[in-house]
LORO-627909 format. One line per field, with one value per residue (C-alpha): residue number from 1; x negated, y, z. Coordinates in pm, whole numbers, always signed. Example, Ala and Ser with C-alpha at 12.3 -4.5 7.8 and 13.67 -1.06 7.14 Angstrom:
<sites>
k = c(1:2)
c1 = c(-1230:-1367)
c2 = c(-450:-106)
c3 = c(+780:+714)
</sites>
This chain:
<sites>
k = c(1:2:3:4:5:6:7:8:9:10:11:12:13:14:15:16:17:18:19:20:21:22:23:24:25:26:27:28:29:30:31:32:33:34:35:36:37:38:39:40:41:42:43:44:45:46:47:48:49:50:51:52:53:54:55:56:57:58:59:60:61:62:63:64:65:66:67:68:69:70:71:72:73:74:75:76:77:78:79:80:81:82:83:84:85:86:87:88:89:90:91:92:93:94:95:96:97:98:99:100:101:102:103:104:105:106:107:108:109:110:111:112:113:114:115:116:117:118:119:120:121:122:123:124:125:126:127:128:129:130:131:132:133:134:135:136:137:138:139:140:141:142:143:144:145:146:147:148:149:150:151:152:153:154:155:156:157:158:159:160:161:162:163:164:165:166:167:168:169:170:171:172:173:174:175:176:177:178:179:180:181:182:183:184:185:186:187:188:189:190:191:192:193:194:195:196:197:198:199:200:201:202:203:204:205:206:207:208:209:210:211:212:213:214:215:216:217:218:219:220:221:222:223:224:225:226:227:228:229:230:231:232:233:234:235:236:237:238:239:240:241:242:243:244:245:246:247:248:249:250:251:252:253:254:255:256:257:258:259:260:261:262:263:264:265:266:267:268:269:270:271:272:273:274:275:276:277:278:279:280:281:282:283:284:285:286:287:288:289:290:291:292:293:294:295:296:297:298:299:300:301:302:303:304:305:306:307:308:309:310:311:312:313:314:315:316:317:318:319:320:321:322:323:324:325:326:327:328:329:330:331:332:333:334:335:336:337:338:339:340:341:342:343:344:345:346:347:348:349:350:351:352:353:354:355:356:357:358:359:360:361:362:363:364:365:366:367:368:369:370:371:372:373:374:375:376:377:378)
c1 = c(-1993:-1717:-1589:-1289:-1513:-1716:-1400:-1262:-1583:-1532:-1176:-1308:-1559:-1294:-1082:-1364:-1273:-916:-806:-1118:-1092:-754:-645:-895:-841:-1013:-1267:-1527:-1805:-2038:-2337:-2437:-2744:-2838:-2574:-2696:-2548:-2814:-2607:-2271:-2090:-1758:-1614:-1669:-1514:-1350:-1618:-1892:-2035:-1798:-1824:-2027:-2293:-2314:-2359:-2635:-2803:-2820:-2984:-3258:-3386:-3321:-2957:-3052:-2841:-2627:-2249:-2062:-1726:-1524:-1170:-1073:-1167:-1489:-1441:-1572:-1528:-1711:-1533:-1695:-1936:-2073:-1912:-1970:-1973:-2297:-2464:-2353:-2491:-2818:-2873:-2832:-2562:-2441:-2086:-1816:-1525:-1238:-943:-697:-641:-672:-350:-537:-502:-866:-969:-685:-853:-1127:-1375:-1345:-1363:-1686:-1846:-1746:-1878:-2212:-2227:-2116:-1876:-1563:-1308:-993:-702:-912:-723:-524:-239:-477:-665:-346:-241:-529:-390:-11:-59:-309:-106:+206:+33:-174:+136:+397:+186:+405:+321:+385:+625:+628:+915:+817:+1029:+1039:+1365:+1509:+1656:+2000:+1878:+1828:+1544:+1632:+1856:+2182:+1980:+1744:+1448:+1225:+889:+804:+1005:+712:+402:+46:-71:+211:+142:-224:-120:+78:-240:-405:-119:-164:-531:-445:-201:-285:+26:+272:+624:+879:+1199:+1255:+1478:+1179:+964:+1224:+1294:+941:+697:+461:+108:+144:-232:-458:-578:-853:-1212:-1366:-1034:-897:-570:-316:-177:+132:+453:+762:+1101:+1270:+1549:+1612:+1255:+1343:+995:+876:+560:+440:+492:+191:+204:+187:-75:-305:-246:-596:-738:-504:-357:+15:+288:+640:+904:+1213:+1520:+1608:+1614:+1285:+1462:+1602:+1398:+1401:+1272:+1005:+880:+873:+675:+420:+375:+337:+79:-115:-137:-266:+60:+132:+495:+687:+1046:+1225:+1601:+1869:+2211:+2347:+2078:+1897:+1545:+1519:+1291:+1215:+1094:+890:+728:+632:+473:+284:+164:+28:-151:-337:-144:-107:+82:+310:+396:+755:+807:+1142:+1447:+1767:+1876:+1555:+1532:+1884:+1799:+1477:+1656:+1935:+1673:+1510:+1158:+1092:+876:+819:+984:+784:+1007:+867:+1114:+1077:+1235:+1456:+1822:+1944:+2312:+2556:+2755:+2576:+2224:+2047:+1976:+1695:+1922:+2203:+2454:+2793:+2650:+2812:+3155:+3077:+2786:+2748:+2654:+2353:+2010:+1816:+1471:+1215:+1043:+667:+533:+645:+402:+384:+191:+167:+520:+672:+750:+665:+858:+733:+968:+943:+1236:+1354:+1265:+1615:+1738:+1517:+1712:+1952:+2111:+2145:+2355:+2664:+2607:+2713)
c2 = c(+2638:+2710:+2505:+2409:+2286:+2071:+1911:+1861:+1677:+1459:+1383:+1298:+1058:+897:+803:+582:+333:+294:-69:-186:-37:-186:-215:+60:+418:+584:+833:+1062:+1266:+1544:+1677:+2038:+2232:+2587:+2587:+2264:+1914:+1690:+1374:+1230:+901:+721:+407:+156:-162:-294:-434:-218:+113:+405:+726:+918:+648:+612:+990:+978:+689:+907:+1207:+1380:+1563:+1597:+1664:+1858:+2175:+2064:+2056:+1740:+1758:+1441:+1367:+1172:+1205:+1005:+676:+639:+266:-53:-254:-430:-135:+90:+428:+710:+961:+803:+847:+1211:+1288:+1103:+1307:+1632:+1756:+2094:+2112:+1864:+1975:+1724:+1696:+1433:+1329:+956:+806:+489:+477:+372:+702:+959:+1273:+1080:+1109:+1487:+1503:+1300:+1525:+1840:+1699:+1650:+2021:+1986:+2242:+2064:+2211:+2004:+2007:+2168:+2105:+1850:+1822:+1734:+1485:+1328:+1251:+1003:+764:+731:+354:+359:+607:+392:+61:+170:+311:+44:-268:-333:-291:+27:-85:+74:-28:-21:-82:+4:+95:+238:+585:+433:+264:-95:-324:-603:-671:-867:-1187:-1109:-1017:-746:-763:-496:-195:+43:+94:-23:+290:+251:-121:-42:+193:-93:-303:-20:-25:-400:-333:-47:-234:-546:-745:-785:-915:-1060:-1260:-1617:-1488:-1314:-1625:-1852:-1610:-1497:-1746:-1456:-1467:-1143:-1090:-813:-860:-597:-706:-559:-497:-717:-907:-870:-1135:-1273:-1294:-1468:-1433:-1770:-1843:-2201:-2290:-2326:-2228:-2486:-2675:-2633:-2254:-2039:-1894:-2234:-2373:-2077:-2055:-2175:-1888:-1613:-1620:-1693:-1675:-1808:-1682:-1899:-1925:-2295:-2524:-2705:-3015:-3065:-3352:-3199:-2867:-3039:-3237:-2926:-2734:-3014:-3022:-2644:-2651:-2919:-2684:-2398:-2208:-2061:-2062:-1866:-1913:-1580:-1647:-1396:-1482:-1536:-1781:-1528:-1392:-1131:-878:-693:-1016:-1085:-740:-807:-1137:-982:-695:-945:-1113:-787:-692:-314:-246:-416:-340:-457:-583:-739:-758:-574:-820:-805:-428:-394:-612:-418:-84:-209:-344:+0:-126:+82:+392:+499:+441:+450:+455:+421:+541:+441:+640:+346:+248:-109:-48:-317:-364:-693:-551:-554:-241:-170:-196:-450:-525:-353:-4:+285:+440:+811:+1028:+1162:+810:+791:+700:+1028:+1049:+1327:+1363:+1406:+1361:+1346:+1274:+1139:+817:+748:+768:+690:+901:+807:+952:+902:+959:+911:+768:+1032:+921:+962:+720:+447:+428:+163:+2:+255:+59:-151:-523:-732)
c3 = c(-239:+12:+304:+92:-190:+48:+184:-168:-249:+58:-60:-406:-252:-29:-331:-459:-187:-311:-301:-118:+232:+335:+608:+693:+572:+279:+416:+262:+423:+306:+504:+434:+551:+453:+182:+25:+24:+176:+215:+118:+138:+164:+320:+43:+179:+493:+723:+577:+700:+745:+544:+804:+833:+455:+427:+690:+506:+194:+365:+167:+475:+849:+940:+1253:+1264:+966:+921:+826:+650:+701:+584:+899:+1265:+1328:+1509:+1864:+1928:+1837:+1569:+1275:+1271:+1552:+1635:+1388:+1674:+1798:+1459:+1434:+1780:+1712:+1394:+1593:+1357:+1482:+1347:+1243:+1022:+1032:+794:+924:+1283:+1342:+1488:+1587:+1969:+1991:+1831:+1846:+1976:+2155:+1868:+1859:+2239:+2255:+1994:+2184:+2510:+2333:+2248:+1886:+1737:+1613:+1371:+1332:+1082:+807:+481:+678:+428:+144:+363:+498:+139:+119:+377:+407:+408:+696:+902:+867:+932:+1232:+1406:+1314:+1249:+945:+575:+379:+107:-239:-465:-832:-1139:-1507:-1674:-1994:-2020:-1956:-1636:-1751:-1636:-1881:-2180:-2160:-2219:-1932:-2155:-2007:-2188:-2253:-2143:-2098:-2308:-2247:-2054:-1801:-1766:-1702:-1421:-1268:-1269:-1077:-827:-778:-700:-462:-236:-33:-117:-402:-338:-577:-549:-660:-941:-1098:-1057:-1218:-1504:-1591:-1433:-1352:-1210:-1010:-1020:-1152:-1507:-1503:-1446:-1133:-956:-679:-688:-406:-174:-349:-148:-285:-118:-175:+75:-40:-145:-512:-634:-890:-798:-1155:-1162:-1233:-883:-712:-951:-882:-505:-420:-624:-500:-151:-179:+85:+26:+269:+311:+533:+526:+827:+878:+1011:+660:+508:+160:+296:+504:+204:-17:+246:+272:-104:-119:+160:-27:-323:-107:-55:+291:+404:+665:+782:+841:+849:+938:+1077:+724:+621:+405:+451:+724:+557:+880:+1041:+728:+749:+1112:+1011:+719:+937:+1188:+898:+834:+521:+539:+216:-35:-395:-431:-786:-716:-935:-857:-587:-382:-431:-292:+8:+77:+67:+295:+537:+548:+470:+156:+202:-159:-496:-819:-1127:-1479:-1742:-2107:-2393:-2492:-2461:-2402:-2332:-2227:-1907:-1835:-1860:-1525:-1322:-1070:-764:-773:-495:-484:-442:-259:-273:-270:-395:-41:+73:-160:-29:-15:-174:-193:-530:-486:-839:-1201:-1482:-1834:-1893:-2264:-2400:-2061:-1754:-1395:-1103:-746:-452:-79:+112:+358:+710:+849:+585:+737:+1062:+937:+629:+350:+102:+153:+179:-116)
</sites>
């Protein structure tokens, strides 16, 4: 096997931790000696051993003189687990091949430096692009302390997310809906607007055994969420946060908050100057709560607000080969829109694939577009 193949194996291993390591990164490690893999591992779950230590635990023989391929720079600080650099040095590993650099200030370059100072050969940036693709969420969260937001919606070929009556089940087929369940498992939070809650009474959980459900976040400026909604009734089973913008001195608001708290719902007040939810303030709060990523399953109104607030990093669009028609049918992004094509929000397409009969398009929001509001306010 080649160096590239060993690192590809480490990447493959890292992906096994998807959905379980947050807010930690996904990391894989492979230990090679005399052209043979003698140990491999990955970071399985936040709070548990890191990839390097799991690889060492799986060793079939001494690692003295071996090479370890790891997708992310080894940690060098004490957190929930001891430093991986210590374990590598103790095992007398001769060479460390690193894919991604760790932007965490506690690590950034220090891990590689400690290894070099111990006489270990260190190769950095090996297949860095491929390794970086594992952890856009971690890189964003560790540097901004705010969640990585992925906007997801399903629409027809004529751009509708519901019929003129508001019906939306189901636009896409079962394979696409299964992929959405996977996305809910992958990201730590899921966010919807009160309009979606009132119209569909959703659970916003994962319905696949063995996968975890995300923290549910509802944007509800006036606290209209019904106490008998599925989300409120299941709040003690799935963590639920309702963001609102009303004044707490209002007796009706105070009473509603108390009743929500009694049912296990957390609340947070994030008003802007117009009495609506300030999504940037909400992202700061959620980041401080340890939520590193959010799947935005909002309707057109919340999607518009999120784009204007500049919080969206990726857009995942599922397109079904159907036509709804009608001027009153809802679209993925509402508001008043833009005046000229040159004012459009710029996206970079990173993937297009077919899922069953549907098509999924993944785009990244161009960084320069995140500097301020990108759509006119309605």
